[in-house]
PDB file of N, CA, C and O in Angstrom, chain B, residues numbered from 101:
ATOM      1  N   MET B 101       0.872  -1.175   0.000  1.00  0.00           N
ATOM      2  CA  MET B 101       0.000   0.000   0.000  1.00  0.00           C
ATOM      3  C   MET B 101       0.902   1.214   0.000  1.00  0.00           C
ATOM      4  O   MET B 101       1.799   1.347   0.833  1.00  0.00           O
ATOM      5  N   SER B 102       0.654   2.071  -0.921  1.00  0.00           N
ATOM      6  CA  SER B 102       1.457   3.293  -0.998  1.00  0.00           C
ATOM      7  C   SER B 102       0.839   4.370  -0.128  1.00  0.00           C
ATOM      8  O   SER B 102      -0.259   4.201   0.403  1.00  0.00           O
ATOM      9  N   GLY B 103       1.536   5.455   0.012  1.00  0.00           N
ATOM     10  CA  GLY B 103       0.939   6.641   0.613  1.00  0.00           C
ATOM     11  C   GLY B 103       1.099   6.748   2.096  1.00  0.00           C
ATOM     12  O   GLY B 103       2.076   6.272   2.673  1.00  0.00           O
ATOM     13  N   HIS B 104       0.140   7.372   2.703  1.00  0.00           N
ATOM     14  CA  HIS B 104       0.232   7.824   4.084  1.00  0.00           C
ATOM     15  C   HIS B 104       0.354   6.678   5.068  1.00  0.00           C
ATOM     16  O   HIS B 104       1.323   6.618   5.824  1.00  0.00           O
ATOM     17  N   GLY B 105      -0.580   5.793   5.075  1.00  0.00           N
ATOM     18  CA  GLY B 105      -0.494   4.631   5.932  1.00  0.00           C
ATOM     19  C   GLY B 105      -0.630   4.913   7.405  1.00  0.00           C
ATOM     20  O   GLY B 105      -1.241   4.114   8.116  1.00  0.00           O
ATOM     21  N   GLY B 106      -0.099   5.996   7.892  1.00  0.00           N
ATOM     22  CA  GLY B 106      -0.226   6.344   9.294  1.00  0.00           C
ATOM     23  C   GLY B 106      -1.257   7.428   9.480  1.00  0.00           C
ATOM     24  O   GLY B 106      -1.894   7.865   8.521  1.00  0.00           O
ATOM     25  N   TYR B 107      -1.419   7.851  10.685  1.00  0.00           N
ATOM     26  CA  TYR B 107      -2.384   8.912  10.965  1.00  0.00           C
ATOM     27  C   TYR B 107      -1.950  10.214  10.301  1.00  0.00           C
ATOM     28  O   TYR B 107      -0.753  10.441  10.123  1.00  0.00           O
ATOM     29  N   PRO B 108      -2.895  11.072   9.932  1.00  0.00           N
ATOM     30  CA  PRO B 108      -2.529  12.365   9.336  1.00  0.00           C
ATOM     31  C   PRO B 108      -1.673  13.181  10.298  1.00  0.00           C
ATOM     32  O   PRO B 108      -1.890  13.163  11.509  1.00  0.00           O
ATOM     33  N   ARG B 109      -0.715  13.884   9.751  1.00  0.00           N
ATOM     34  CA  ARG B 109       0.199  14.683  10.591  1.00  0.00           C
ATOM     35  C   ARG B 109      -0.389  16.031  10.954  1.00  0.00           C
ATOM     36  O   ARG B 109       0.010  16.632  11.952  1.00  0.00           O
ATOM     37  N   ASP B 110      -1.327  16.512  10.164  1.00  0.00           N
ATOM     38  CA  ASP B 110      -1.935  17.821  10.414  1.00  0.00           C
ATOM     39  C   ASP B 110      -2.994  17.670  11.511  1.00  0.00           C
ATOM     40  O   ASP B 110      -3.969  16.945  11.314  1.00  0.00           O
ATOM     41  N   PRO B 111      -2.829  18.337  12.664  1.00  0.00           N
ATOM     42  CA  PRO B 111      -3.791  18.188  13.755  1.00  0.00           C
ATOM     43  C   PRO B 111      -5.177  18.737  13.422  1.00  0.00           C
ATOM     44  O   PRO B 111      -6.147  18.432  14.116  1.00  0.00           O
ATOM     45  N   ASP B 112      -5.276  19.545  12.363  1.00  0.00           N
ATOM     46  CA  ASP B 112      -6.575  20.098  11.978  1.00  0.00           C
ATOM     47  C   ASP B 112      -7.379  19.151  11.092  1.00  0.00           C
ATOM     48  O   ASP B 112      -8.551  19.412  10.819  1.00  0.00           O
ATOM     49  N   VAL B 113      -6.767  18.053  10.640  1.00  0.00           N
ATOM     50  CA  VAL B 113      -7.459  17.089   9.791  1.00  0.00           C
ATOM     51  C   VAL B 113      -8.080  16.011  10.665  1.00  0.00           C
ATOM     52  O   VAL B 113      -7.401  15.363  11.462  1.00  0.00           O
ATOM     53  N   ILE B 114      -9.371  15.835  10.501  1.00  0.00           N
ATOM     54  CA  ILE B 114     -10.089  14.768  11.198  1.00  0.00           C
ATOM     55  C   ILE B 114     -10.529  13.769  10.143  1.00  0.00           C
ATOM     56  O   ILE B 114     -11.157  14.139   9.151  1.00  0.00           O
ATOM     57  N   THR B 115     -10.197  12.493  10.360  1.00  0.00           N
ATOM     58  CA  THR B 115     -10.551  11.487   9.377  1.00  0.00           C
ATOM     59  C   THR B 115     -11.763  10.685   9.827  1.00  0.00           C
ATOM     60  O   THR B 115     -12.058  10.564  11.016  1.00  0.00           O
ATOM     61  N   VAL B 116     -12.454  10.144   8.828  1.00  0.00           N
ATOM     62  CA  VAL B 116     -13.629   9.304   9.068  1.00  0.00           C
ATOM     63  C   VAL B 116     -13.478   8.025   8.255  1.00  0.00           C
ATOM     64  O   VAL B 116     -12.692   7.959   7.310  1.00  0.00           O
ATOM     65  N   TYR B 117     -14.235   7.027   8.635  1.00  0.00           N
ATOM     66  CA  TYR B 117     -14.186   5.712   7.998  1.00  0.00           C
ATOM     67  C   TYR B 117     -14.791   5.772   6.603  1.00  0.00           C
ATOM     68  O   TYR B 117     -15.928   6.211   6.431  1.00  0.00           O
ATOM     69  N   LEU B 118     -14.030   5.329   5.609  1.00  0.00           N
ATOM     70  CA  LEU B 118     -14.525   5.243   4.236  1.00  0.00           C
ATOM     71  C   LEU B 118     -15.082   3.862   3.950  1.00  0.00           C
ATOM     72  O   LEU B 118     -16.126   3.736   3.310  1.00  0.00           O
ATOM     73  N   GLY B 119     -14.404   2.832   4.411  1.00  0.00           N
ATOM     74  CA  GLY B 119     -14.890   1.477   4.165  1.00  0.00           C
ATOM     75  C   GLY B 119     -13.793   0.449   4.301  1.00  0.00           C
ATOM     76  O   GLY B 119     -12.636   0.767   4.574  1.00  0.00           O
ATOM     77  N   GLN B 120     -14.194  -0.801   4.100  1.00  0.00           N
ATOM     78  CA  GLN B 120     -13.280  -1.935   4.185  1.00  0.00           C
ATOM     79  C   GLN B 120     -13.163  -2.526   2.787  1.00  0.00           C
ATOM     80  O   GLN B 120     -14.172  -2.805   2.139  1.00  0.00           O
ATOM     81  N   PHE B 121     -11.925  -2.716   2.321  1.00  0.00           N
ATOM     82  CA  PHE B 121     -11.678  -3.087   0.937  1.00  0.00           C
ATOM     83  C   PHE B 121     -10.600  -4.158   0.852  1.00  0.00           C
ATOM     84  O   PHE B 121      -9.775  -4.301   1.755  1.00  0.00           O
ATOM     85  N   THR B 122     -10.619  -4.909  -0.248  1.00  0.00           N
ATOM     86  CA  THR B 122      -9.534  -5.855  -0.501  1.00  0.00           C
ATOM     87  C   THR B 122      -8.247  -5.061  -0.708  1.00  0.00           C
ATOM     88  O   THR B 122      -8.287  -3.851  -0.935  1.00  0.00           O
ATOM     89  N   TRP B 123      -7.119  -5.739  -0.630  1.00  0.00           N
ATOM     90  CA  TRP B 123      -5.833  -5.065  -0.853  1.00  0.00           C
ATOM     91  C   TRP B 123      -5.805  -4.405  -2.221  1.00  0.00           C
ATOM     92  O   TRP B 123      -5.381  -3.257  -2.352  1.00  0.00           O
ATOM     93  N   GLU B 124      -6.256  -5.127  -3.243  1.00  0.00           N
ATOM     94  CA  GLU B 124      -6.214  -4.583  -4.603  1.00  0.00           C
ATOM     95  C   GLU B 124      -7.050  -3.309  -4.715  1.00  0.00           C
ATOM     96  O   GLU B 124      -6.588  -2.295  -5.239  1.00  0.00           O
ATOM     97  N   HIS B 125      -8.279  -3.373  -4.221  1.00  0.00           N
ATOM     98  CA  HIS B 125      -9.142  -2.188  -4.289  1.00  0.00           C
ATOM     99  C   HIS B 125      -8.593  -1.058  -3.421  1.00  0.00           C
ATOM    100  O   HIS B 125      -8.620   0.105  -3.823  1.00  0.00           O
ATOM    101  N   ALA B 126      -8.099  -1.395  -2.240  1.00  0.00           N
ATOM    102  CA  ALA B 126      -7.562  -0.367  -1.343  1.00  0.00           C
ATOM    103  C   ALA B 126      -6.396   0.364  -2.003  1.00  0.00           C
ATOM    104  O   ALA B 126      -6.288   1.585  -1.889  1.00  0.00           O
ATOM    105  N   ASN B 127      -5.529  -0.368  -2.688  1.00  0.00           N
ATOM    106  CA  ASN B 127      -4.402   0.257  -3.376  1.00  0.00           C
ATOM    107  C   ASN B 127      -4.878   1.172  -4.495  1.00  0.00           C
ATOM    108  O   ASN B 127      -4.361   2.277  -4.657  1.00  0.00           O
ATOM    109  N   GLN B 128      -5.854   0.722  -5.262  1.00  0.00           N
ATOM    110  CA  GLN B 128      -6.383   1.551  -6.344  1.00  0.00           C
ATOM    111  C   GLN B 128      -7.050   2.807  -5.793  1.00  0.00           C
ATOM    112  O   GLN B 128      -6.842   3.904  -6.310  1.00  0.00           O
ATOM    113  N   ILE B 129      -7.845   2.645  -4.750  1.00  0.00           N
ATOM    114  CA  ILE B 129      -8.530   3.782  -4.138  1.00  0.00           C
ATOM    115  C   ILE B 129      -7.511   4.757  -3.558  1.00  0.00           C
ATOM    116  O   ILE B 129      -7.634   5.968  -3.739  1.00  0.00           O
ATOM    117  N   ALA B 130      -6.507   4.231  -2.865  1.00  0.00           N
ATOM    118  CA  ALA B 130      -5.473   5.087  -2.266  1.00  0.00           C
ATOM    119  C   ALA B 130      -4.774   5.924  -3.334  1.00  0.00           C
ATOM    120  O   ALA B 130      -4.526   7.113  -3.136  1.00  0.00           O
ATOM    121  N   GLY B 131      -4.460   5.303  -4.456  1.00  0.00           N
ATOM    122  CA  GLY B 131      -3.822   6.040  -5.538  1.00  0.00           C
ATOM    123  C   GLY B 131      -4.692   7.177  -6.049  1.00  0.00           C
ATOM    124  O   GLY B 131      -4.200   8.278  -6.297  1.00  0.00           O
ATOM    125  N   GLU B 132      -5.985   6.912  -6.206  1.00  0.00           N
ATOM    126  CA  GLU B 132      -6.911   7.948  -6.665  1.00  0.00           C
ATOM    127  C   GLU B 132      -7.099   9.037  -5.611  1.00  0.00           C
ATOM    128  O   GLU B 132      -7.225  10.214  -5.949  1.00  0.00           O
ATOM    129  N   LEU B 133      -7.119   8.649  -4.335  1.00  0.00           N
ATOM    130  CA  LEU B 133      -7.232   9.642  -3.265  1.00  0.00           C
ATOM    131  C   LEU B 133      -6.021  10.574  -3.287  1.00  0.00           C
ATOM    132  O   LEU B 133      -6.159  11.786  -3.127  1.00  0.00           O
ATOM    133  N   GLU B 134      -4.849  10.003  -3.483  1.00  0.00           N
ATOM    134  CA  GLU B 134      -3.645  10.833  -3.549  1.00  0.00           C
ATOM    135  C   GLU B 134      -3.692  11.781  -4.739  1.00  0.00           C
ATOM    136  O   GLU B 134      -3.359  12.959  -4.612  1.00  0.00           O
ATOM    137  N   ARG B 135      -4.104  11.268  -5.898  1.00  0.00           N
ATOM    138  CA  ARG B 135      -4.195  12.131  -7.085  1.00  0.00           C
ATOM    139  C   ARG B 135      -5.191  13.263  -6.862  1.00  0.00           C
ATOM    140  O   ARG B 135      -5.020  14.357  -7.401  1.00  0.00           O
ATOM    141  N   ALA B 136      -6.230  13.004  -6.069  1.00  0.00           N
ATOM    142  CA  ALA B 136      -7.241  14.023  -5.778  1.00  0.00           C
ATOM    143  C   ALA B 136      -6.809  14.941  -4.638  1.00  0.00           C
ATOM    144  O   ALA B 136      -7.491  15.923  -4.345  1.00  0.00           O
ATOM    145  N   GLY B 137      -5.678  14.630  -3.987  1.00  0.00           N
ATOM    146  CA  GLY B 137      -5.195  15.460  -2.881  1.00  0.00           C
ATOM    147  C   GLY B 137      -5.954  15.251  -1.588  1.00  0.00           C
ATOM    148  O   GLY B 137      -5.987  16.141  -0.738  1.00  0.00           O
ATOM    149  N   ILE B 138      -6.564  14.090  -1.427  1.00  0.00           N
ATOM    150  CA  ILE B 138      -7.341  13.783  -0.228  1.00  0.00           C
ATOM    151  C   ILE B 138      -6.457  13.060   0.785  1.00  0.00           C
ATOM    152  O   ILE B 138      -5.811  12.065   0.456  1.00  0.00           O
ATOM    153  N   VAL B 139      -6.433  13.564   2.014  1.00  0.00           N
ATOM    154  CA  VAL B 139      -5.676  12.915   3.094  1.00  0.00           C
ATOM    155  C   VAL B 139      -6.365  11.609   3.444  1.00  0.00           C
ATOM    156  O   VAL B 139      -7.587  11.553   3.578  1.00  0.00           O
ATOM    157  N   TRP B 140      -5.569  10.559   3.591  1.00  0.00           N
ATOM    158  CA  TRP B 140      -6.113   9.236   3.914  1.00  0.00           C
ATOM    159  C   TRP B 140      -5.098   8.465   4.749  1.00  0.00           C
ATOM    160  O   TRP B 140      -3.921   8.823   4.813  1.00  0.00           O
ATOM    161  N   TRP B 141      -5.573   7.410   5.381  1.00  0.00           N
ATOM    162  CA  TRP B 141      -4.708   6.447   6.035  1.00  0.00           C
ATOM    163  C   TRP B 141      -5.434   5.120   6.060  1.00  0.00           C
ATOM    164  O   TRP B 141      -6.633   5.057   5.786  1.00  0.00           O
ATOM    165  N   TYR B 142      -4.718   4.065   6.385  1.00  0.00           N
ATOM    166  CA  TYR B 142      -5.329   2.741   6.395  1.00  0.00           C
ATOM    167  C   TYR B 142      -4.968   1.991   7.665  1.00  0.00           C
ATOM    168  O   TYR B 142      -4.022   2.336   8.374  1.00  0.00           O
ATOM    169  N   LYS B 143      -5.750   0.958   7.928  1.00  0.00           N
ATOM    170  CA  LYS B 143      -5.503   0.080   9.073  1.00  0.00           C
ATOM    171  C   LYS B 143      -5.630  -1.352   8.600  1.00  0.00           C
ATOM    172  O   LYS B 143      -6.645  -1.755   8.032  1.00  0.00           O
ATOM    173  N   GLU B 144      -4.584  -2.105   8.846  1.00  0.00           N
ATOM    174  CA  GLU B 144      -4.581  -3.528   8.516  1.00  0.00           C
ATOM    175  C   GLU B 144      -5.135  -4.317   9.697  1.00  0.00           C
ATOM    176  O   GLU B 144      -5.092  -3.848  10.834  1.00  0.00           O
ATOM    177  N   PRO B 145      -5.654  -5.511   9.432  1.00  0.00           N
ATOM    178  CA  PRO B 145      -6.064  -6.363  10.550  1.00  0.00           C
ATOM    179  C   PRO B 145      -4.845  -6.726  11.408  1.00  0.00           C
ATOM    180  O   PRO B 145      -3.736  -6.875  10.895  1.00  0.00           O
ATOM    181  N   GLY B 146      -5.061  -6.862  12.685  1.00  0.00           N
ATOM    182  CA  GLY B 146      -3.989  -7.257  13.590  1.00  0.00           C
ATOM    183  C   GLY B 146      -3.662  -8.736  13.457  1.00  0.00           C
ATOM    184  O   GLY B 146      -4.328  -9.467  12.723  1.00  0.00           O
ATOM    185  N   ALA B 147      -2.645  -9.164  14.163  1.00  0.00           N
ATOM    186  CA  ALA B 147      -2.179 -10.548  14.066  1.00  0.00           C
ATOM    187  C   ALA B 147      -3.278 -11.557  14.406  1.00  0.00           C
ATOM    188  O   ALA B 147      -3.398 -12.586  13.742  1.00  0.00           O
ATOM    189  N   ILE B 148      -4.057 -11.277  15.404  1.00  0.00           N
ATOM    190  CA  ILE B 148      -5.112 -12.212  15.797  1.00  0.00           C
ATOM    191  C   ILE B 148      -6.379 -11.990  14.974  1.00  0.00           C
ATOM    192  O   ILE B 148      -7.027 -12.956  14.571  1.00  0.00           O
ATOM    193  N   SER B 149      -6.738 -10.739  14.721  1.00  0.00           N
ATOM    194  CA  SER B 149      -7.983 -10.467  13.992  1.00  0.00           C
ATOM    195  C   SER B 149      -7.914 -10.892  12.528  1.00  0.00           C
ATOM    196  O   SER B 149      -8.943 -10.922  11.853  1.00  0.00           O
ATOM    197  N   ARG B 150      -6.720 -11.221  12.020  1.00  0.00           N
ATOM    198  CA  ARG B 150      -6.612 -11.716  10.635  1.00  0.00           C
ATOM    199  C   ARG B 150      -7.377 -13.013  10.435  1.00  0.00           C
ATOM    200  O   ARG B 150      -7.688 -13.384   9.303  1.00  0.00           O
ATOM    201  N   ILE B 151      -7.679 -13.696  11.511  1.00  0.00           N
ATOM    202  CA  ILE B 151      -8.440 -14.937  11.418  1.00  0.00           C
ATOM    203  C   ILE B 151      -9.821 -14.661  10.837  1.00  0.00           C
ATOM    204  O   ILE B 151     -10.302 -15.437  10.011  1.00  0.00           O
ATOM    205  N   TRP B 152     -10.467 -13.577  11.247  1.00  0.00           N
ATOM    206  CA  TRP B 152     -11.820 -13.269  10.779  1.00  0.00           C
ATOM    207  C   TRP B 152     -11.910 -11.993   9.940  1.00  0.00           C
ATOM    208  O   TRP B 152     -12.949 -11.720   9.339  1.00  0.00           O
ATOM    209  N   GLU B 153     -10.848 -11.227   9.899  1.00  0.00           N
ATOM    210  CA  GLU B 153     -10.868  -9.954   9.172  1.00  0.00           C
ATOM    211  C   GLU B 153      -9.662  -9.902   8.237  1.00  0.00           C
ATOM    212  O   GLU B 153      -8.518  -9.886   8.693  1.00  0.00           O
ATOM    213  N   ARG B 154      -9.917  -9.875   6.934  1.00  0.00           N
ATOM    214  CA  ARG B 154      -8.814  -9.922   5.980  1.00  0.00           C
ATOM    215  C   ARG B 154      -8.614  -8.618   5.226  1.00  0.00           C
ATOM    216  O   ARG B 154      -7.547  -8.397   4.655  1.00  0.00           O
ATOM    217  N   ASP B 155      -9.600  -7.765   5.213  1.00  0.00           N
ATOM    218  CA  ASP B 155      -9.540  -6.577   4.376  1.00  0.00           C
ATOM    219  C   ASP B 155      -8.932  -5.375   5.095  1.00  0.00           C
ATOM    220  O   ASP B 155      -8.734  -5.376   6.310  1.00  0.00           O
ATOM    221  N   ILE B 156      -8.648  -4.355   4.292  1.00  0.00           N
ATOM    222  CA  ILE B 156      -8.023  -3.120   4.754  1.00  0.00           C
ATOM    223  C   ILE B 156      -9.108  -2.074   4.989  1.00  0.00           C
ATOM    224  O   ILE B 156     -10.006  -1.913   4.163  1.00  0.00           O
ATOM    225  N   ARG B 157      -9.030  -1.373   6.098  1.00  0.00           N
ATOM    226  CA  ARG B 157      -9.969  -0.279   6.370  1.00  0.00           C
ATOM    227  C   ARG B 157      -9.314   1.037   5.985  1.00  0.00           C
ATOM    228  O   ARG B 157      -8.191   1.327   6.398  1.00  0.00           O
ATOM    229  N   LEU B 158     -10.026   1.833   5.190  1.00  0.00           N
ATOM    230  CA  LEU B 158      -9.526   3.134   4.775  1.00  0.00           C
ATOM    231  C   LEU B 158     -10.271   4.245   5.496  1.00  0.00           C
ATOM    232  O   LEU B 158     -11.473   4.151   5.741  1.00  0.00           O
ATOM    233  N   PHE B 159      -9.539   5.293   5.831  1.00  0.00           N
ATOM    234  CA  PHE B 159     -10.081   6.477   6.486  1.00  0.00           C
ATOM    235  C   PHE B 159      -9.650   7.686   5.671  1.00  0.00           C
ATOM    236  O   PHE B 159      -8.542   7.717   5.136  1.00  0.00           O
ATOM    237  N   VAL B 160     -10.525   8.682   5.575  1.00  0.00           N
ATOM    238  CA  VAL B 160     -10.240   9.870   4.763  1.00  0.00           C
ATOM    239  C   VAL B 160     -10.610  11.138   5.523  1.00  0.00           C
ATOM    240  O   VAL B 160     -11.368  11.108   6.493  1.00  0.00           O
ATOM    241  N   ASP B 161     -10.058  12.247   5.058  1.00  0.00           N
ATOM    242  CA  ASP B 161     -10.398  13.567   5.598  1.00  0.00           C
ATOM    243  C   ASP B 161     -11.915  13.738   5.535  1.00  0.00           C
ATOM    244  O   ASP B 161     -12.520  13.564   4.477  1.00  0.00           O
ATOM    245  N   ARG B 162     -12.515  14.071   6.650  1.00  0.00           N
ATOM    246  CA  ARG B 162     -13.981  14.144   6.687  1.00  0.00           C
ATOM    247  C   ARG B 162     -14.551  15.212   5.760  1.00  0.00           C
ATOM    248  O   ARG B 162     -15.701  15.108   5.333  1.00  0.00           O
ATOM    249  N   THR B 163     -13.766  16.229   5.446  1.00  0.00           N
ATOM    250  CA  THR B 163     -14.271  17.276   4.550  1.00  0.00           C
ATOM    251  C   THR B 163     -14.320  16.805   3.097  1.00  0.00           C
ATOM    252  O   THR B 163     -14.907  17.471   2.245  1.00  0.00           O
ATOM    253  N   CYS B 164     -13.707  15.663   2.820  1.00  0.00           N
ATOM    254  CA  CYS B 164     -13.661  15.125   1.451  1.00  0.00           C
ATOM    255  C   CYS B 164     -14.374  13.781   1.338  1.00  0.00           C
ATOM    256  O   CYS B 164     -14.167  13.051   0.369  1.00  0.00           O
ATOM    257  N   LEU B 165     -15.205  13.451   2.313  1.00  0.00           N
ATOM    258  CA  LEU B 165     -15.825  12.128   2.353  1.00  0.00           C
ATOM    259  C   LEU B 165     -16.656  11.835   1.105  1.00  0.00           C
ATOM    260  O   LEU B 165     -16.540  10.747   0.541  1.00  0.00           O
ATOM    261  N   GLU B 166     -17.479  12.765   0.667  1.00  0.00           N
ATOM    262  CA  GLU B 166     -18.323  12.502  -0.496  1.00  0.00           C
ATOM    263  C   GLU B 166     -17.487  12.253  -1.744  1.00  0.00           C
ATOM    264  O   GLU B 166     -17.795  11.352  -2.524  1.00  0.00           O
ATOM    265  N   GLU B 167     -16.445  13.030  -1.940  1.00  0.00           N
ATOM    266  CA  GLU B 167     -15.560  12.822  -3.093  1.00  0.00           C
ATOM    267  C   GLU B 167     -14.863  11.464  -2.986  1.00  0.00           C
ATOM    268  O   GLU B 167     -14.726  10.754  -3.983  1.00  0.00           O
ATOM    269  N   ALA B 168     -14.424  11.106  -1.784  1.00  0.00           N
ATOM    270  CA  ALA B 168     -13.764   9.818  -1.572  1.00  0.00           C
ATOM    271  C   ALA B 168     -14.741   8.669  -1.816  1.00  0.00           C
ATOM    272  O   ALA B 168     -14.353   7.643  -2.375  1.00  0.00           O
ATOM    273  N   ARG B 169     -15.990   8.822  -1.410  1.00  0.00           N
ATOM    274  CA  ARG B 169     -17.000   7.787  -1.676  1.00  0.00           C
ATOM    275  C   ARG B 169     -17.211   7.610  -3.170  1.00  0.00           C
ATOM    276  O   ARG B 169     -17.350   6.484  -3.649  1.00  0.00           O
ATOM    277  N   ALA B 170     -17.235   8.705  -3.905  1.00  0.00           N
ATOM    278  CA  ALA B 170     -17.412   8.634  -5.357  1.00  0.00           C
ATOM    279  C   ALA B 170     -16.220   7.917  -5.997  1.00  0.00           C
ATOM    280  O   ALA B 170     -16.397   7.108  -6.909  1.00  0.00           O
ATOM    281  N   ILE B 171     -15.025   8.208  -5.527  1.00  0.00           N
ATOM    282  CA  ILE B 171     -13.824   7.551  -6.044  1.00  0.00           C
ATOM    283  C   ILE B 171     -13.895   6.054  -5.777  1.00  0.00           C
ATOM    284  O   ILE B 171     -13.663   5.249  -6.680  1.00  0.00           O
ATOM    285  N   SER B 172     -14.213   5.677  -4.544  1.00  0.00           N
ATOM    286  CA  SER B 172     -14.250   4.246  -4.218  1.00  0.00           C
ATOM    287  C   SER B 172     -15.367   3.538  -4.985  1.00  0.00           C
ATOM    288  O   SER B 172     -15.180   2.404  -5.427  1.00  0.00           O
ATOM    289  N   ALA B 173     -16.516   4.180  -5.151  1.00  0.00           N
ATOM    290  CA  ALA B 173     -17.617   3.568  -5.902  1.00  0.00           C
ATOM    291  C   ALA B 173     -17.213   3.343  -7.355  1.00  0.00           C
ATOM    292  O   ALA B 173     -17.529   2.302  -7.931  1.00  0.00           O
ATOM    293  N   ARG B 174     -16.527   4.297  -7.942  1.00  0.00           N
ATOM    294  CA  ARG B 174     -16.085   4.176  -9.332  1.00  0.00           C
ATOM    295  C   ARG B 174     -15.115   3.001  -9.472  1.00  0.00           C
ATOM    296  O   ARG B 174     -15.207   2.228 -10.426  1.00  0.00           O
ATOM    297  N   ILE B 175     -14.196   2.870  -8.532  1.00  0.00           N
ATOM    298  CA  ILE B 175     -13.211   1.787  -8.602  1.00  0.00           C
ATOM    299  C   ILE B 175     -13.878   0.437  -8.379  1.00  0.00           C
ATOM    300  O   ILE B 175     -13.549  -0.534  -9.060  1.00  0.00           O
ATOM    301  N   LEU B 176     -14.802   0.363  -7.444  1.00  0.00           N
ATOM    302  CA  LEU B 176     -15.484  -0.904  -7.186  1.00  0.00           C
ATOM    303  C   LEU B 176     -16.353  -1.334  -8.355  1.00  0.00           C
ATOM    304  O   LEU B 176     -16.594  -2.526  -8.542  1.00  0.00           O
ATOM    305  N   ALA B 177     -16.822  -0.385  -9.138  1.00  0.00           N
ATOM    306  CA  ALA B 177     -17.684  -0.694 -10.290  1.00  0.00           C
ATOM    307  C   ALA B 177     -16.869  -1.111 -11.509  1.00  0.00           C
ATOM    308  O   ALA B 177     -17.425  -1.644 -12.470  1.00  0.00           O
ATOM    309  N   THR B 178     -15.552  -0.873 -11.481  1.00  0.00           N
ATOM    310  CA  THR B 178     -14.686  -1.207 -12.610  1.00  0.00           C
ATOM    311  C   THR B 178     -14.324  -2.680 -12.538  1.00  0.00           C
ATOM    312  O   THR B 178     -13.970  -3.173 -11.467  1.00  0.00           O
ATOM    313  N   PRO B 179     -14.405  -3.399 -13.668  1.00  0.00           N
ATOM    314  CA  PRO B 179     -13.994  -4.826 -13.650  1.00  0.00           C
ATOM    315  C   PRO B 179     -12.548  -4.964 -13.204  1.00  0.00           C
ATOM    316  O   PRO B 179     -11.727  -4.094 -13.496  1.00  0.00           O
ATOM    317  N   PRO B 180     -12.224  -6.041 -12.503  1.00  0.00           N
ATOM    318  CA  PRO B 180     -10.847  -6.235 -12.029  1.00  0.00           C
ATOM    319  C   PRO B 180      -9.854  -6.316 -13.193  1.00  0.00           C
ATOM    320  O   PRO B 180     -10.178  -6.784 -14.285  1.00  0.00           O
ATOM    321  N   ARG B 181      -8.647  -5.850 -12.921  1.00  0.00           N
ATOM    322  CA  ARG B 181      -7.584  -5.916 -13.922  1.00  0.00           C
ATOM    323  C   ARG B 181      -7.097  -7.349 -14.030  1.00  0.00           C
ATOM    324  O   ARG B 181      -7.019  -8.055 -13.025  1.00  0.00           O
ATOM    325  N   PRO B 182      -6.768  -7.786 -15.245  1.00  0.00           N
ATOM    326  CA  PRO B 182      -6.229  -9.155 -15.381  1.00  0.00           C
ATOM    327  C   PRO B 182      -4.857  -9.255 -14.713  1.00  0.00           C
ATOM    328  O   PRO B 182      -4.061  -8.317 -14.762  1.00  0.00           O
ATOM    329  N   THR B 183      -4.598 -10.379 -14.102  1.00  0.00           N
ATOM    330  CA  THR B 183      -3.317 -10.593 -13.452  1.00  0.00           C
ATOM    331  C   THR B 183      -2.339 -11.167 -14.471  1.00  0.00           C
ATOM    332  O   THR B 183      -2.668 -12.124 -15.172  1.00  0.00           O
ATOM    333  N   PRO B 184      -1.139 -10.594 -14.560  1.00  0.00           N
ATOM    334  CA  PRO B 184      -0.159 -11.089 -15.556  1.00  0.00           C
ATOM    335  C   PRO B 184       0.330 -12.480 -15.247  1.00  0.00           C
ATOM    336  O   PRO B 184       1.149 -13.025 -15.987  1.00  0.00           O
TER     337      PRO B 184
END
């Protein structure tokens, strides 16, 4: 996963939950969020919670939530890329 990964450094930015996504979708969404200039971070499942939770949770700047939702919806609606 590229990008921020950790909590936002700007204390004025408050993030909200965008959703839970597969690694592939999370990477695609993260790339689009960065291109749009939207602050984001992610949380991976912990060592024990990986038993029941496999996906990545994404969080975004709350002031950009609607734009981030549109980005994620567009990516989820796109057919998966073929694997080489």
